[in-house]
Backbone bond lengths (Angstrom), bond angles and torsions (degrees), N, CA, C in turn:
res aa  C-N    CA-C-N  psi(-1)  N-CA   C-N-CA  omega(-1)  CA-C   N-CA-C  phi
1 H - - - 1.424 - - 1.522 112.75 -
2 V 1.355 119.01 164.95 1.425 123.14 179.90 1.521 115.11 -65.42
3 Q 1.283 115.82 130.55 1.485 119.42 176.42 1.523 107.88 -119.16
4 L 1.333 116.39 136.72 1.447 121.54 -174.58 1.546 108.72 -128.79
5 V 1.273 115.05 131.64 1.497 118.45 -179.91 1.567 108.72 -130.93
6 E 1.322 112.86 117.75 1.470 118.48 -175.39 1.576 109.20 -91.97
7 S 1.265 115.45 155.64 1.535 120.55 172.31 1.520 106.57 -156.95
8 G 1.321 115.22 169.06 1.480 120.96 173.99 1.539 115.57 103.91
9 G 1.295 115.59 -5.53 1.468 115.29 -179.29 1.561 109.70 -69.89
10 G 1.299 116.29 175.63 1.438 121.85 179.58 1.505 113.41 166.80
11 S 1.294 117.75 -165.69 1.433 125.00 175.56 1.489 110.85 -111.26
12 V 1.316 115.57 133.67 1.452 122.54 -177.04 1.542 110.08 -144.19
13 Q 1.306 114.52 153.21 1.476 117.63 177.33 1.535 109.52 -82.67
14 A 1.308 116.39 158.13 1.485 119.99 -178.78 1.491 107.99 -59.73
15 G 1.329 114.09 138.91 1.457 120.80 -176.68 1.485 113.45 96.66
16 G 1.287 116.35 -15.93 1.509 122.15 -177.83 1.511 112.86 -81.13
17 S 1.291 112.80 -177.57 1.491 121.74 -175.73 1.499 111.66 -129.42
18 L 1.311 114.62 152.61 1.457 123.87 169.28 1.511 111.94 -145.13
19 R 1.279 119.14 154.23 1.407 122.37 175.41 1.537 109.97 -126.07
20 L 1.319 113.94 119.10 1.456 120.39 178.01 1.532 110.18 -91.65
21 S 1.320 115.17 145.42 1.466 120.57 174.96 1.513 110.04 -123.56
22 C 1.328 115.60 150.76 1.461 123.32 177.70 1.454 107.37 -136.12
23 A 1.316 118.10 106.92 1.468 122.85 176.68 1.535 109.85 -87.17
24 A 1.337 114.85 125.23 1.449 120.56 -177.71 1.438 114.61 -112.65
25 S 1.333 117.84 146.04 1.456 123.07 175.83 1.479 109.53 -148.54
26 G 1.355 116.52 166.05 1.426 120.75 174.35 1.522 116.13 79.50
27 Y 1.362 116.03 23.90 1.453 121.18 -178.93 1.552 110.82 -59.01
28 T 1.322 120.96 137.69 1.404 125.36 176.74 1.547 109.44 -106.26
29 Y 1.337 116.92 -38.35 1.455 122.42 -179.61 1.444 113.40 -100.08
30 S 1.317 117.66 162.77 1.484 119.28 -178.16 1.479 115.06 -76.94
31 S 1.328 116.63 -17.15 1.471 118.08 179.77 1.605 108.39 -147.34
32 Y 1.309 111.40 153.52 1.475 117.40 -179.32 1.509 108.95 -145.74
33 C 1.345 112.10 162.61 1.442 121.90 169.30 1.517 105.42 -95.60
34 M 1.303 119.30 114.94 1.465 126.20 -177.07 1.547 107.21 -106.55
35 G 1.293 116.58 129.75 1.447 120.54 -176.70 1.526 115.19 -135.53
36 W 1.277 114.29 156.49 1.461 123.92 169.78 1.533 108.49 -113.48
37 F 1.334 112.48 131.23 1.489 120.73 -177.57 1.496 106.91 -131.30
38 R 1.315 114.83 158.88 1.509 117.51 -179.91 1.512 108.78 -139.57
39 Q 1.348 114.46 154.50 1.452 120.24 176.68 1.490 108.97 -140.77
40 A 1.335 117.71 118.44 1.467 122.21 175.75 1.571 105.53 -93.69
41 P 1.361 112.64 155.89 1.448 118.72 178.69 1.557 111.89 -52.05
42 G 1.355 115.89 128.65 1.416 119.23 176.42 1.500 115.65 81.26
43 K 1.331 116.69 0.13 1.478 122.39 -177.83 1.533 111.13 -119.25
44 E 1.324 114.85 159.34 1.461 117.63 175.82 1.504 112.82 -77.02
45 R 1.308 114.24 156.23 1.487 118.32 179.23 1.525 105.12 -71.38
46 E 1.365 113.23 137.03 1.435 122.03 -177.53 1.519 113.97 -129.66
47 G 1.261 117.94 151.43 1.438 123.88 -179.81 1.544 111.86 -75.80
48 V 1.307 117.03 136.86 1.457 122.56 178.18 1.467 110.99 -107.78
49 A 1.337 117.45 -54.14 1.455 122.15 179.87 1.501 110.71 -160.13
50 R 1.289 118.46 157.63 1.482 121.26 179.86 1.519 108.74 -146.08
51 F 1.339 113.30 157.75 1.442 121.15 -175.84 1.519 108.38 -138.13
52 N 1.335 114.92 129.13 1.446 118.00 178.64 1.516 110.35 -97.08
53 T 1.303 117.54 113.63 1.436 119.59 -175.20 1.546 112.28 -70.32
54 A 1.355 116.97 -14.81 1.431 121.15 180.00 1.528 111.41 -72.09
55 D 1.331 116.99 -39.78 1.461 119.69 -177.60 1.539 114.66 -129.01
56 G 1.290 115.60 3.90 1.477 118.94 176.25 1.522 116.00 74.66
57 R 1.322 115.42 9.93 1.457 120.28 -177.94 1.529 111.35 -78.70
58 A 1.287 116.67 141.24 1.464 124.55 -178.77 1.541 108.96 -124.98
59 D 1.300 116.69 142.97 1.476 119.25 169.22 1.486 108.22 -142.76
60 Y 1.353 112.67 162.98 1.533 120.48 -168.65 1.522 109.19 -136.53
61 A 1.281 111.32 156.37 1.458 120.53 169.16 1.554 106.86 -69.45
62 D 1.274 120.28 148.12 1.421 125.60 -178.54 1.569 111.22 -59.51
63 S 1.306 115.08 -32.12 1.467 120.91 -175.50 1.509 112.28 -70.27
64 V 1.346 117.95 -18.27 1.469 120.98 -177.20 1.522 115.07 -119.75
65 K 1.337 114.54 -3.14 1.494 118.45 178.06 1.525 111.08 -53.75
66 D 1.272 114.72 140.10 1.499 122.23 176.60 1.514 112.11 73.67
67 R 1.377 118.28 -2.38 1.419 120.04 175.10 1.530 112.44 -116.54
68 F 1.340 117.90 -35.39 1.430 123.52 -178.33 1.533 109.41 -108.28
69 T 1.314 112.75 150.82 1.483 120.40 179.00 1.528 109.36 -136.48
70 I 1.352 117.61 121.79 1.428 122.48 175.54 1.511 111.33 -96.09
71 S 1.300 117.35 139.57 1.501 120.11 179.31 1.481 110.06 -153.37
72 R 1.290 116.43 169.86 1.434 121.43 -177.60 1.531 110.67 -142.71
73 D 1.318 115.74 135.69 1.451 122.77 175.68 1.529 105.38 -102.28
74 N 1.324 116.14 107.31 1.497 119.43 -176.63 1.487 112.18 -65.53
75 N 1.329 116.94 -34.83 1.457 119.21 -178.35 1.480 113.84 -66.52
76 K 1.354 115.08 -32.96 1.492 119.20 -179.41 1.494 110.21 -100.09
77 N 1.307 121.89 2.27 1.462 123.92 -175.25 1.563 110.89 46.66
78 T 1.265 113.15 49.92 1.501 118.69 -176.06 1.516 109.05 -130.00
79 L 1.316 111.76 135.81 1.493 119.54 176.56 1.509 106.96 -105.48
80 Y 1.316 115.35 143.25 1.411 122.52 -177.81 1.566 112.82 -121.49
81 L 1.296 116.15 155.29 1.439 121.14 168.46 1.494 107.11 -135.89
82 Q 1.313 118.04 107.73 1.467 122.75 177.65 1.523 105.46 -90.22
83 M 1.353 116.44 121.62 1.446 122.19 -176.20 1.531 108.54 -117.06
84 N 1.328 114.83 117.08 1.465 120.54 177.82 1.481 112.47 -116.98
85 S 1.286 118.42 164.20 1.474 123.36 -178.74 1.509 111.36 47.46
86 L 1.295 112.96 51.75 1.490 118.20 -177.88 1.482 112.59 -65.80
87 K 1.339 114.99 146.13 1.452 122.19 179.23 1.504 110.27 -121.04
88 P 1.325 116.49 160.55 1.471 118.05 177.22 1.547 111.71 -55.83
89 G 1.367 116.40 -35.36 1.449 119.64 177.96 1.499 118.10 -64.20
90 D 1.361 113.79 -9.63 1.478 118.52 176.88 1.553 111.46 -85.94
91 T 1.303 116.66 -4.65 1.451 120.83 178.73 1.484 111.78 -60.30
92 A 1.294 118.86 123.74 1.474 122.42 -178.03 1.525 108.24 179.76
93 M 1.383 113.39 172.21 1.448 119.86 168.05 1.461 105.67 -85.81
94 Y 1.340 118.87 129.40 1.430 125.01 179.39 1.524 110.71 -102.97
95 Y 1.301 116.96 132.81 1.462 124.25 -179.63 1.466 111.73 -121.57
96 C 1.293 114.90 142.39 1.462 123.55 169.98 1.506 108.05 -97.16
97 A 1.323 119.71 141.58 1.460 121.90 -178.34 1.524 109.01 -146.51
98 A 1.341 114.58 157.47 1.435 120.09 178.78 1.569 110.11 -133.91
99 A 1.301 114.86 147.59 1.449 123.72 178.36 1.540 110.85 -145.79
100 R 1.283 118.22 171.19 1.440 119.84 172.98 1.504 109.88 -60.63
101 D 1.319 120.96 150.40 1.458 121.75 -169.25 1.567 111.92 -65.28
102 S 1.331 117.57 -19.07 1.440 118.78 178.81 1.548 113.47 -62.39
103 Y 1.369 115.29 -24.83 1.436 117.93 -178.58 1.522 114.21 -69.75
104 C 1.280 114.79 -14.03 1.505 119.17 176.11 1.506 113.04 -73.54
105 Y 1.387 116.68 -7.66 1.442 119.83 178.88 1.515 112.18 -101.04
106 L 1.296 115.24 -0.90 1.495 121.91 177.99 1.488 111.82 -96.41
107 P 1.293 120.56 166.78 1.470 119.24 175.33 1.525 111.75 -57.36
108 L 1.322 117.65 146.32 1.442 122.14 -175.99 1.525 110.09 -65.75
109 S 1.329 116.01 113.28 1.424 122.85 -175.96 1.502 110.00 -158.48
110 P 1.358 117.56 152.36 1.483 118.20 176.04 1.514 114.06 -66.44
111 E 1.310 116.91 -18.43 1.488 120.08 -176.46 1.522 109.98 -61.11
112 G 1.315 113.11 136.88 1.485 119.36 179.09 1.534 114.59 91.97
113 F 1.337 115.66 -18.37 1.506 118.95 177.04 1.549 108.33 -80.05
114 G 1.325 115.67 109.24 1.454 118.84 -174.73 1.548 112.40 -95.23
115 Y 1.295 119.22 -11.04 1.467 122.15 -178.63 1.493 110.35 -117.32
116 W 1.333 116.81 128.58 1.493 120.03 -173.68 1.540 108.75 -135.62
117 G 1.327 114.64 146.99 1.452 117.47 172.24 1.562 108.26 -89.40
118 Q 1.289 115.29 -176.25 1.489 121.13 -175.16 1.479 112.93 -82.37
119 G 1.341 117.47 -15.68 1.501 121.64 178.08 1.475 111.67 97.58
120 T 1.341 113.52 155.61 1.501 121.50 175.63 1.466 106.71 -139.48
121 Q 1.340 118.65 135.15 1.429 123.57 -173.84 1.494 111.05 -84.24
122 V 1.334 116.35 132.57 1.482 122.13 171.93 1.518 107.86 -119.00
123 T 1.324 115.34 127.67 1.466 119.75 -177.43 1.556 106.89 -127.20
124 V 1.295 117.42 121.77 1.470 122.68 -178.97 1.552 107.10 -115.34
125 S 1.306 116.31 123.53 1.482 118.67 179.47 1.515 111.02 -122.70
């Protein structure tokens, strides 16, 4: 089954940048919907961005548009999330997740994503 390992989190001042990485292995299907999600204390997990490996299409939550960029290195089987102009409201545990590629055509939501990494903490002060 798919295994996902995130890295790259940390503490940064407002306005700063971080790049998260998600190393993936154990793919069964030829294409997946890969996503980044986050969960702040006391809040529900929410979608941040996702990438369809079938067609290369990316989409974002309104709260991160024009600040975050999701990308994938096929050779390294690694998903990235470049986060710029970070705000204190971006503070959360960030998770990488995978689902069948059809989920990339549904509203951005954690539902349907069956494979999850352990998470990496991002703190913006």
